Every structure is written in structure tokens, then in C-alpha cells.
N, C-alpha and C positions, 0 to 999 in steps of 0.2 A: 503493499499499500505505498502510497505517495504520502510525504508530509511534510507542513510547513513551505520552505523554499524550494526544495525538490520538486515537489506538487507542481508550482507557479512557473519554474523554470520549464518542466514537460510543457506546460500551457502553451508557453510563450516559443518554444521550438516549433511545435505544432502548429501555431496559425503566426508564424512568422510570415511575412511579406515575401512572395515569388522573387527569383529574379527577373529583369527584365527584358525582353529579347527584342523593343523597337529600337533596334542601335543598326549598325552596319556589321557585314559578317567581318571585317578586320577585329572587329572591338568584342566578338563572341568568341567563347572558347567551349568547345564543345566536349563532354566526355564519352568517350565510344569505348563501352566495356565488349572484348572480344573481338578489340579491333584489328588484331593480327591474324584473322580466321578470314574464310573465303568471301561472304558478304561484307563483314568491317572492315575488311583491306581496300576493297572497292569501295566501298563508303567513304573512307579517308579520303582517298585521291579525289572522290568528286567535291567532299567539303573543302582540301586545302584550296583546288584549281576553282572552287566559287570565293574563295577568299578568307575561310575561317581558321580559327587556332584550333589545333586539336590535340586532344591527349586521351591516350591509348592507354588501358590496363587491361592486361591481359595474362596468363599463370604460364601459358606455352605447353599447355598439358595436351591440345590438340590444334595446336599450329606453330610457325616457328619464326622466330624473331627474323631470318632472311628475309622476311617479307617488309618487315619496317624501313629496311634498306632499299629495297625496289619501289616500294612508295614514294621514296625521297627522290630515286632516280628518274621516275615517271612526273615526279611532279615539279624537281627542282629545288626542293623547300628543303633547305638545309641549315636550317637554324630550329629556334625554341617554339615557330609555327607548329612543330609537331613533337610532341613530348611522349616515350615510352615508360609506362613502368611496368615490371613484372611483380606481378600480385593477386592475389585471388579474391572475389567479390565476399569470398566467406570470412575472409579478414577483416573487421571491422577497425583496427588501428593503422592499419596500411591504407585503408578509404580514406580513414579520418586524415593521415599525412598528406594523402593526394589532394582532398579538397583543401587541406590548410595550403599548398605548395601555389595554388592552382586557382585562380580565380574564375572560376567554371560558372555557365550559365544555364547548358542544358545538358543532358543525357541521351546519347541514344545506347538503346541495352540490346545489346547481342547473345552476351556471355550465359553458355548453358548447354550440357548436355544435350544431344540431338539424333542419336541414332534409334530410330525406332524400335528396331529389333532387341537391341539392348536394353532397351527400357524394359521389357515385359521379365527379362531376365536380371535385371538389378532397379527396382521401381525405388526401393527405398535409398538408394544413391542418388535416383534423380528426381525424387521430391526433395532431398535435402539441399542437392545441390541449386536445382532449379529454382526452387521456392524460397528455401532459407536465404540463399544467395542475394536474391530482389528483392527481400524483407530488409536485410542488414544494408543491401546499397540504399533504398529508400528511406531509410532511419534517417544514415548518417547524410544523405542530400538534404533531406528538409532542414536538419541542425545546422545547415547552411545556407537556409533558404533558396536551393536548388530546387525547384518543382514543375520543371520543364520536363518532361521524357517520351520519348519514342520508343516504343517496346515492339521489339522483334516478333510477330504473332503469326501466326500459320493458319492455311485454308484448313487445317486440320480440325479447327475449332467448329467447322459446321457437320461435322461425322458424316454421315450417308446424307449429301442432301435433300432438301423436299423439292426443290427446282435447279434446272439447268439452263442457262448461265446463272451463277451463283452473284445475284446480287447481295449487298450487304443488309438487306431485310430479311436475309433467308436467315432463320432461327438457329441458335446453336444447339448441337446434340453432342450428347456422351462420344468423347472419342473413346477408341477403342484401343487405345494401350496408354502408358503410364506418361510418356513423351509429349501426347495430345493434351492429356490432363493438365500435366502442367502448364502449357501454353493457355487453356480455357482459364484453368483456376488463376492464372495470372490476370490474365485480363479483369476477372472480378474483384480482384486485389486491389488492381490501380484503379479500376471504377470504383471503390469503395474508399480509396484514398481521396480522390475527388467530393464524394458525397460528404464524408468526414468534415474536410477541408476544401473549401471553393477555391481556393488559392492554387490549386493543382492543375497544371497543364498537360493533358497526356492525348498522344496520338496512336492509336492501334493499327500497324500495319500487318494484314495479313495475305503474306505471301502464299503464291502458290510453287510452282515448281523453278526455281535458280537454276541456270546452266549457262555456258560461257565462259570467257574470260576476257581479262584487260586486251584491248587488241594490239598492245604492244609484247603481248607473250611472257612480260615479267611478271605478272601474278595470275592465277588462279586458284584451282581447285585441288586441292593435295588430299585426298582421301589418307588415313592409316590403314593399312592392311588393304586388303578385297574390299573394291570400293561396296558400298550399300545402295548407291541409286544408278539408275540407269546410263546416263550420258558419261559421268568418269568411268563407269566399266567399259560402254564402248568405245572409249580412249585408251583404254589399257588393253582391250582386245586388238584395236587399231595400232596400236604402237608394237604388239609382240608380246605384252608382259602376260597375258590371259588366254587361252586357245579359242576360246568362243562364248557369245552371249547366249545365257537362256531366256527366252521369251515366254513367260505363263499366261498361257491363254491366248488361242487364237481363235473363241469361237463365241467372242461378245458380240454385242450388236451393235456394231460399230461398222463402217464403210468397209474396213477389211479384216475386221475382227480382232483387231488386238485392243488393248486398252486406250483409251485417249487422255491426254491432260494437259494443262496450261504452262507450255515451257516459257519462261521471260529471263532475257538477257541479264545478267546479275549487273553490268554496267546500267542499263535501264531502273532494275530496282535500286540500286546506290543512288541514283537520281532522285529515286522518289523519297529518300529520307531528306535529300537537301529542301526539296521543295515542302515537304512535311513539317520541317522547322519553318520556314517563310510563313507556312501556313498558319503555324500556332502563335505568331508574331504578329500575326494580323495584315500581313502584307501580299496575300491573294484569297480568295474565296467568299461565301457569302455571308451574310451574318450568323444563319444557323444553318446545322444538318441535321436536327433533331424532324423526325420522320422520314429521314432520307436514309439512315442507317439504324438498323434494331439496337439499342442499347445505346446510342449516341446521347451525351448530354452538353446545352449550351449553356455555359457559366455566363453572368456578368463581366463584359469585358470590361482590361483595365485602365484606369486613366490615360495609360500610352498607347492604346490601341491592341495591346498582347491579349491572346484567348484567355479562356480559361474553360475548363470543361473535359470532355472525351471524345475524342473523334475516332472516327472507324472507316478505314479504305483498304477495298482490295486492292490488289497489284499484281497485275498479270497481263497476258496480252489480248484477254476475252478471246482467244482461237485456239480450239482445241488439237492437237497433234497425235494420231496414232504412234504405239512401238514402232511400228516398219515406218511412218513419215521420218522418225528419228535417225533410224538405221541409213535409210538412203540418204538423207541428207546427211549424214557422217560421213558414208560414199562416197559422195560429190565432193566434200570436203577435203577429205585426205587420198584420195585419187586411188582407192582400191575397195575391193567387194568388203563387207562385213561379217564374218560366219557368225550365224546363229542357229540354235535350234528353238521348236516350241515345246514347251513340259506344259500339263496342266495347269487349270487357274489354281491360284490360292485362294483359300478360306478368306474372307473379307472385302476382297478385293472388288472393286466395283465399275463399270464398264466405261465410264466418262466423269469427265472433273472439269469443270472451266470456269472461268472467272467472267461478270460482267464489272468492267473498269470505270464505267462512266461518273461516278461519283469523284473517284481520283482525275478524271479529264474534267470537270466542271469546276472543282473545289481547291485542286492542286494546280490546275492547268499542266496536268502531266499523264503522258501518254507512251507507251512504250514503242519506241523507235524502230528496233531491230527483228526481222524474221529470223524464223529455223536455223535455214542457212548458212546464215552469219554465224548464229549463236556455234553452229557445229564449227566453222572455221577459226573462231575465234578458241573454242577449245581445243581443237587440234593442234593450232598454234602452240597454246600453252603447253600440251603434253609433249608435243614433237621436239619442240626445244629444252622441254624438261622432263623428261623421260622417268627419273626418277623424284621428281618434285621439286621440295627446295632441298634433296639432300645433295645439291651439288658443293664439290670441294670448297669451293672460295667462301659459296655462303656456311661452309661450319668452319671456315676460319673466321670468319666476320662474326658468329655468333660467340665463338670462344672469347674473341678482342674485342668486344661492345661492337657497333656500328662502324668500326672501319673509318676509309673514307667519305661514308654516307652521310654524315653528321657532326654537329658538334661533342661536345665534352659532356655537357648536359641533355644530349639528348635521351640518353638512356638512363635511368636512376632507379637506385635499389631505396624501397620503402623500409622495411624493416627486415631482422632475420626471418620472422615468419611469415613477411609476404613474398619472398622472395621464392619460396617452393611450395609446391599443392598442399592444401591439407589433407592429410591421409587417413582413410576409414579405417575401421577396425581390422578389413581384410587387409595384408601387407598388399595383395594384388591389385588394390583399387584404389585409384585417386579421385579427390572431388575435383573439376575442371572448372575454369571459369572462360576459356575459351568458347569461340564460337565455330563456326563452321560449317559456320559457319555455319558456318552456319548453316545449320540453319539452323550452325550453328544453325539447325539449326534452321528456317526459311521453308520445312517441304511441307506437303500436304499428306500427313498421314504415313499407313503404310502402300497405300496404291499405288505411289510412284515409285516404290521400290522396283526395281521390274530388272533387276539383277540380283544373282544370288548373295545370300547376308553371307559375311565370312563367319566362321566358325569363333564360335569363343576362344578366349585366351585359354592355353594349354597352364595348368598349375605349374609354375616354376618348381623344377629340379628339386633344389632344397627342401620345398616344403613339402615334397612328397617324403622325402629321407625324412622328415621331421615327424613328418604324420604317422609316418610304419613306425618309427621308433617311441613314440606316444602309445601308439595301439599295442606293440608288444609290451612295453613298461605296464600297462594296465591288465594285460591278458597274464602276464605272470603274477603279476599281485593278486589278482582274483584265485589264481590257481594256488598258491602259496597261501592265501587267508582260506582257502577251502580245504589244503592238504590239513591247515593248523588244527581246524574244527573239527577233524574225523579224528583226530589223535584223542 
């Protein structure tokens, strides 16, 4: 129970005025959680190119510091307009330091576990990392008066949609896995923050299926192990790392019998985040979107024109592409056929799923620019230039020695002893991660877009097996000895 001054301080923090966004981008600092991941790194490029100052926090559990160096190369930003902290969003002390050292104005939140299949095997880890991490982030943020947040949500919150194309008026349904549950729950939590404190300015961006890469080929999707999603899997087949693609289902009621999804270029998606910040600042859009998006709230505008409330937007192309469409487009991009086989449908997969993005076009002034062929061409360029992802020898050297020539001495900062490493779970084989990857990180529409075979769970390390066997032997010997002693 709060008493005396502690209670008064809690009330002051809860209702502290929000930071104004009614200023130019070069005077605005954005915190990017999970900013070294797939979607986060591309969003960082778009923010820097638009003039914003960016602070990235990422624990690199599912991403790579080499992405930061490459962002600098793309944007030619070699000063403190881009600052990187290696930290986990579960680490309250680290976040407090980051907020203390930077005059932050807004948050774009990507950090979180993002593998649908893994979430069914490790639900506790997913709920702890994704939910608790966001609660810690928001609690620290409000204590510094930062209540502007763009949340990386997902079309998975629609579950099995009631109608297609999916508009923001489509009701949410129970997601079929813990990953989707965390996205839906966090949407509810962030909405409740606004309801409890109308200073909050929240945008929920519901992604469909982000693919592609930056046209330079310097940054892209770098899955750990066998990819869980269609295009990274195809890319690894195309480059010779995997033998063939398994297509799950060719008897759907679709033009070619394979599943249809809405694929969006990651650069288009990244631009959507920049436009969301501008919408929050009152620089675009209408007075209210209530009645246009189910669950949206329009709060009283601040004196400077900055919005408050909850905005909800789909980000997709508004066009569905089948699995065979993607295979054929990627074949055209790489110049050779992609081998594939048909497998039976998987339980829970639906025939088609694509967005209506009229609200984002009207309010954000945003629309997807790139078609499927461009997405595949950029994915292929990334994969062919980086067959091992970010595991290039020069990238490894740069990670060991900081950012090398890519930045200044102050560009990479250590927060604290606890923040420079992941927070570990009770199981030594599991870590709670704060990176995206992307996202996600991240930004995928439930299990329905995982059209490549899932990677097998990580095998138990040898030392753990030895310890476990030894423990079992000791217990058995002890029981036998005890029974023998009793028999005498």
C-alpha cells in the first residue's frame, strides 16, 4: 500500500504531462526497442533519413550489432543522431539510465519474442518477455513523461477474420498461439493506459507479412537457424543452403489452390512508422478515427495540436498473393527455378488473409509502393550478398571492437552490468530476449504465414545431458540403498 509522499509521487508520475511531438524531426528523439532487428533496422533508416534522432535498445539475442554499422553506412549518419545501447527491456535499471541520458520524445516498440511455433512450446517465456518487458518499458517511460508509443502489433489479433479484406472494423478474435495472445493482450494493455490516463498517445500498427530488404542489400532478414517464414526459406533454397521448399496445402479454394497472404515490403512498413509519428503529432489525418477502427479512441487534442488517444491501422498492400505467386516471383528475381513439393494442409491454416488499408491511406497519407517482384528482388539481393546473414568476418570484427569506423566513440553505450547481457530464465538453455525481428519481430500474421517447415527445437546441450544422467543415477542409488537398509 502507498503511504504519504510515496503515494503522492505515484500520482504525480501517473499523470505527468506527455512530451510534445509538435516540433521538427531534428528536435525529436525516438526510442527504438528491438531496433537492430529486421523491421527495426529498416525503420531506423527511414527515421534517420527523415531527420529524427534515434536511440536503439536491443539485447542482440535475436539480432546483430553489425546491423547498426550498416544503418550508418546507408544513412551516412556518423554522429550521436544514432545511439545504440545493448540492454534488455526487462532491465528497469538499464531503461532508467537510457531515459536519463537521452531526452526521449516517443517510443516505437518492436522488442519481443516472435516465433509462433516456439511460443507454443515456451508460453511462459513469451508471456514473461513480451508482456512484462512492455510493462517495465511503459512504467519507466511514464516516469519521464514519455507517453507517445507506436506498438508493433500484428494481423494475428484478428484470429480467423469475419470478412476479407480485413478492415480495422473487423472484430478481434482469440489468437491460436501464445505469440498472438501477447500481441492482443498488449493492445488491450496500451488501450487501458490511455483510458486510465488520457495523456497517453498510442498507435497500434497491425502488420500483415513483411518481406523484402533494403535495396542496398546491406540490411535484411537474418533468421537464426532454419527460417520459420516463407520468403526467407525460399531465399535460402535459392542460394543453396536448403534443398527444397515444402508448400503446405494445394487444395484451398484459391486461384491456384495454395494459401493467399498479404505480403508487404519491409521498407513500406518502415515508412508507415514514420507516418504514424507524424499522425500522433497532429501533422496529418482527420480530427477523429472513432467509428473507423474498432477499439480506437479519440482524446482531447493537446494545446500544441499533439493527439491523445488510441489509433489503429492495418499495414499491408491490400492485395493477396498465393504461395505459388511468391515462388514464381522469386524465381524471376533470382533467375532460376525454386524446387518445391506439396505437403498436406496444416491444422489451423486458413485459405486467404489480406488487408484493407484505406484508413492508413486516408489518415497517414501512406500506401505501399512496392509490388511482389520488387520485394523478391530485394530479398534476393540481400540473400545473395549475405549468404550467411550478418556473419560476415568483417561484421564479426566490428562487433568485437564496437562500431569500428562506422560511428563515434559515444555511439555504442554500455548501460550497466546487468543490462549488457540477457536476463536468463531458470532453464539455462533459454534467454529472455528484447530484440525484434523482427521482427516480428515480430509483424507476422499468426501461423498462417509460416509456409516453410519449422525448425526443430534446440537440442539439449551435452553438458546438461551429462548432469541430468548423473543426477538420475545418484537418486536411483540412494533409493536402492535406503530400501536395502530398511529390509535389514
